[in-house]
N, C-alpha and C positions, 0 to 999 in steps of 0.2 A: 504494500500500500504506500510505502514511502516513495517507491519509484514512481507510482502514479501521481502522487502529490508533486514530486519534483518535476516530472515531465510536464504536468499541467502548468506549473509555475513558469518553467522555461518557455514553453510554447506561447503562453499569454504575454510574457515580456517581449518576446520576438514579434508577436503580432502587434502589440501596442507600439513598439518602436518603429515598425514598418508603416503603421498608420500615421505616426507623427512625421516621419520622413517623407513618405510618398503623397499623403493626402493633406498634410498640414493641419492635423487635428490638434486642438489645444490640449495642453498637458493638465490633467486633473487627477492628482494623486489619490485623493480620498475616494472618489468613485471607482478608480482603477483598483484600489486595494479591496473594496467591497466586491467588485466583480470577480477578482481572483479568488477571494475567500469562498464565495458562493460556488464558483466552478470547481474548486478543489474539493469541497464537500460533496458536490454532486457526483464528480468522477469517483470519489472514494466509495460512495454508496453503490454506484453501479458495479464497481469491482467487487465489493462485498457480496453482492447478489449473484453476479455472473461467474466469479471464480470457481465456486464449488461445482457448478454445472460443467464448466470446461474441464475441471480436474476429473470428474467422473467419466466424461466422454473420452478423455485422453486415456484413462485406464482401460476402458472398453476397447478402444482402437488398438492399444498396445497388446491386449489379450488376443485379439483377432490376428495380428501380424506375427506374434511370437509363439503361437501354439504349434505344437509338433504335428506336422502333417505327414504321416507315414501311409504308405499304400499297402501295408501288409494285410489289412483286413479284406482287400479285394482279391488276393491270390488264393 
C-alpha cells in the first residue's frame, strides 16, 4: 500500500507540474494538497478491495500452469 501511496503522490506532482508549465495554471497549494490526500485515500481503498481478488486469481492460475500433466493414465 505504501507503493500505491507513493506512486499516486509522484504521478499527481508530475501532473500538476505539467499543468503549470504547459497550461499556465495558477499555483494553489492548499487545494492541491486536498486533492492529493483524497486521491491517495481513494487509491488505497481500491487496492485494499482488489488485492485479495488478484492474489486468489494468481494462485489459481499458478495451480493450472504448475500441475503435473502426465499421460500415463491414457496408456
